[in-house]
KEDO-649548 format. One record per residue (C-alpha): residue number from 1; residue in three letters; x, y, z. Coordinates in pm, whole numbers, plus 32768, in hexadecimal, padded with zeros to 4 digits. Each point is the difference from the previous one (the first is absolute). Example, Ala and Ser with C-alpha at 12.3 -4.5 7.8 and 13.67 -1.06 7.14 Angstrom:
[r 1 "ala" [84CE 7E3E 830C]]
[r 2 "ser" [8089 8158 7FBE]]
***
This chain:
[r 1 "met" [2486 2C0B F0F7]]
[r 2 "ala" [8095 7FA8 814D]]
[r 3 "ala" [7F50 8060 8141]]
[r 4 "his" [807E 80F6 8101]]
[r 5 "ala" [80C7 7F7F 812A]]
[r 6 "gly" [7F27 7FA5 8126]]
[r 7 "gly" [7EDC 7F8E 7F2A]]
[r 8 "gly" [7F05 80BC 80DA]]
[r 9 "arg" [8054 7F41 813F]]
[r 10 "leu" [806B 8138 80C0]]
[r 11 "ser" [7F30 8130 8053]]
[r 12 "pro" [8046 8125 7F13]]
[r 13 "trp" [8095 80CC 811E]]
[r 14 "leu" [80EC 7EEB 8069]]
[r 15 "arg" [8066 7FBD 7E97]]
[r 16 "arg" [8051 8172 7FC7]]
[r 17 "ala" [80C7 8010 8144]]
[r 18 "gly" [80C6 7ECE 7F97]]
[r 19 "gln" [803E 8094 7EA8]]
[r 20 "ala" [8079 8147 8099]]
[r 21 "leu" [80F0 7F43 80E5]]
[r 22 "gly" [807B 7F2F 7EDC]]
[r 23 "ile" [803B 8134 7F29]]
[r 24 "ala" [80C3 80A2 811D]]
[r 25 "trp" [80CB 7EC1 803C]]
[r 26 "ala" [8055 7FE7 7E8D]]
[r 27 "ser" [805B 8173 7FE8]]
[r 28 "pro" [817E 7FD6 7FF6]]
[r 29 "asn" [7FDB 7F27 7EC9]]
[r 30 "thr" [7EF5 80E8 7F75]]
[r 31 "ala" [80F1 8125 8026]]
[r 32 "leu" [8103 7F44 7F30]]
[r 33 "gly" [7EF6 7FB7 7EFB]]
[r 34 "leu" [7F94 816D 7FF3]]
[r 35 "leu" [816A 806C 7FD5]]
[r 36 "ala" [8032 7F05 7EE6]]
[r 37 "gly" [7EB5 8068 7F64]]
[r 38 "gly" [8061 816F 8011]]
[r 39 "ile" [8147 7FB6 7F50]]
[r 40 "gly" [7F3F 7F3A 7EFB]]
[r 41 "met" [7F1B 812B 7FC4]]
[r 42 "ala" [812E 80C7 7F8B]]
[r 43 "phe" [8020 7EF7 7EEE]]
[r 44 "gly" [7E93 7FF2 7F97]]
[r 45 "ala" [7F4C 7F31 8109]]
[r 46 "his" [7EB1 8080 807D]]
[r 47 "ala" [7F50 7FBE 814A]]
[r 48 "his" [7EA0 7FCA 8079]]
[r 49 "leu" [7F57 7F7C 8137]]
[r 50 "arg" [7F53 7EAC 7FF2]]
[r 51 "pro" [7F2A 7FEF 813B]]
[r 52 "arg" [7F97 7E96 7FC1]]
[r 53 "asp" [816E 7F9C 8006]]
[r 54 "met" [8052 80F0 811E]]
[r 55 "ala" [8123 807A 7F2C]]
[r 56 "val" [8090 811C 7F37]]
[r 57 "val" [8056 7F71 7EAA]]
[r 58 "phe" [8111 808C 7F23]]
[r 59 "his" [7FB8 7F92 7E99]]
[r 60 "gly" [80FF 8011 7EEB]]
[r 61 "trp" [811C 7FAA 80F1]]
[r 62 "pro" [812F 8020 7F1A]]
[r 63 "trp" [80E1 7EEF 8092]]
[r 64 "gly" [7FF2 7E8A 802C]]
[r 65 "pro" [7FA5 7ED2 7F2F]]
[r 66 "gly" [7E8A 804A 7FFE]]
[r 67 "gly" [7EE2 7FC7 80F0]]
[r 68 "ala" [7FE4 809D 8155]]
[r 69 "leu" [80B6 8024 814A]]
[r 70 "thr" [7F4F 804C 8147]]
[r 71 "met" [80A9 80C8 8113]]
[r 72 "gly" [7F17 802E 812A]]
[r 73 "asn" [7ECC 80B5 7F81]]
[r 74 "val" [80A6 8060 7EB6]]
[r 75 "ile" [7FFB 7F36 7EBF]]
[r 76 "leu" [8104 804E 7EF3]]
[r 77 "his" [7F75 7F85 7EB4]]
[r 78 "thr" [80A9 7FFE 7EAD]]
[r 79 "gly" [7EB7 7FF4 7F3F]]
[r 80 "asp" [7ECE 80DB 7FDD]]
[r 81 "thr" [7EFE 7F3E 80CD]]
[r 82 "leu" [8012 7F0A 811F]]
[r 83 "asp" [7EB7 7F6D 7F89]]
[r 84 "ser" [80B4 7F2D 7EFF]]
[r 85 "pro" [802A 7E87 7FED]]
[r 86 "cys" [8149 7F5E 8058]]
[r 87 "ile" [807D 7EA1 8040]]
[r 88 "thr" [8048 7F6C 8156]]
[r 89 "tyr" [815F 7FB9 8081]]
[r 90 "ala" [7FBB 7E89 7FEB]]
[r 91 "his" [7F92 801F 7E96]]
[r 92 "arg" [8132 80D3 7FAA]]
[r 93 "ala" [80E3 7EFD 80A6]]
[r 94 "gly" [7F68 7EE7 7F31]]
[r 95 "his" [7F4C 7F58 8123]]
[r 96 "gly" [7EC7 7FD4 7F30]]
[r 97 "ala" [7F09 80D4 7F45]]
[r 98 "glu" [7F2A 80E1 80DA]]
[r 99 "pro" [7EFA 80FF 7F9A]]
[r 100 "his" [806D 816A 7FE9]]
[r 101 "ile" [7FD4 80D9 8135]]
[r 102 "val" [7FCB 8178 801E]]
[r 103 "leu" [813F 80B8 805D]]
[r 104 "ala" [7F45 80F0 80E9]]
[r 105 "asp" [7F82 7EDF 80D4]]
[r 106 "his" [815F 7F6A 801D]]
[r 107 "glu" [8097 814F 8068]]
[r 108 "arg" [7EE3 8044 80F6]]
[r 109 "ala" [8064 7EBF 80B5]]
[r 110 "his" [8160 808C 8027]]
[r 111 "val" [7F6F 8145 808D]]
[r 112 "tyr" [7F48 7F30 8108]]
[r 113 "gln" [8140 7F3D 804B]]
[r 114 "tyr" [80C0 8145 8035]]
[r 115 "met" [7EED 8082 80E4]]
[r 116 "val" [8032 7ECE 80E1]]
[r 117 "leu" [817C 7FEE 7FFD]]
[r 118 "gly" [8051 8172 7FD6]]
[r 119 "pro" [8178 8040 7FFA]]
[r 120 "leu" [803F 7E8B 802C]]
[r 121 "phe" [7F65 7FAC 7EAE]]
[r 122 "leu" [8130 8038 7F21]]
[r 123 "pro" [80F9 7F34 80CE]]
[r 124 "val" [7F05 7EE4 8032]]
[r 125 "tyr" [7F9F 8008 7E8F]]
[r 126 "leu" [816E 7FEC 7F96]]
[r 127 "leu" [8047 7EE7 80F8]]
[r 128 "cys" [7EDA 7F40 7F6B]]
[r 129 "gly" [8099 8003 7EA5]]
[r 130 "gly" [7FCA 8159 7F6B]]
[r 131 "val" [7F52 801E 7EB2]]
[r 132 "ser" [7FC8 7E90 7FB0]]
[r 133 "val" [7EFD 7EED 7FFE]]
[r 134 "arg" [80A7 7F72 8139]]
[r 135 "asn" [7F98 8131 80C9]]
[r 136 "pro" [7EC3 7FBF 80CC]]
[r 137 "phe" [7FA9 8174 7FED]]
[r 138 "glu" [7FEE 7FEA 7E84]]
[r 139 "arg" [7F3B 7EBB 8006]]
[r 140 "ala" [7F0B 809B 80FA]]
[r 141 "ala" [7FD8 8137 7F28]]
[r 142 "asp" [7FB4 7F23 7ED3]]
[r 143 "arg" [7F06 7F35 80CF]]
[r 144 "tyr" [7F52 8140 8071]]
[r 145 "ala" [7FF0 807A 7E98]]
[r 146 "gln" [7F6A 7EB3 7F95]]
[r 147 "cys" [7EF2 7FDA 8109]]
[r 148 "gly" [7FE9 813E 80D5]]
[r 149 "arg" [8087 7F6A 8141]]
[r 150 "gly" [8141 7F71 808C]]
[r 151 "trp" [80E6 812F 7FE4]]
[r 152 "trp" [80BF 7F9D 813D]]
[r 153 "pro" [811C 7F10 7FA8]]
[r 154 "trp" [7FD9 7F16 8129]]
[r 155 "ser" [7ED0 7F5A 808F]]
[r 156 "ala" [7FF2 7F7C 8166]]
[r 157 "ser" [8089 7EB6 7F7D]]
[r 158 "gly" [8131 8092 7F51]]
[r 159 "pro" [8066 8087 7EAC]]
[r 160 "ser" [7F06 7FE4 7EE6]]
***
């Protein structure tokens, strides 16, 4: 399983303060996710808190092609468990065979990305290519799910 963000480099107090600020910064997107999740509950979705992912997860999301969508600290999931294997965006696009990843780890990376960019996440994400292998946010989420680090799409030297 992938490691938590920070990898133990920060003091627990500082890490919790940063998480609280990130959750607050992502709250406009989280509110949209909670609204969408609430609507989904009227059609059979059910919710639970996943502290490790710092998210409320709505399982059995009744719309979409399958998989999951993260909105702030909310994950809308069409299946029953996030702890299921899935393929990477590169694998799906035919860029080579890669081992399966765990969907929860991929979506957790998006939660972290939202906590950094807050309300800017959606416009930046869409400008970077939306839901596709070209999007550095998706490649970073796959990388994080593969090795437990690298959830931020750009290093100091540029895009990954």
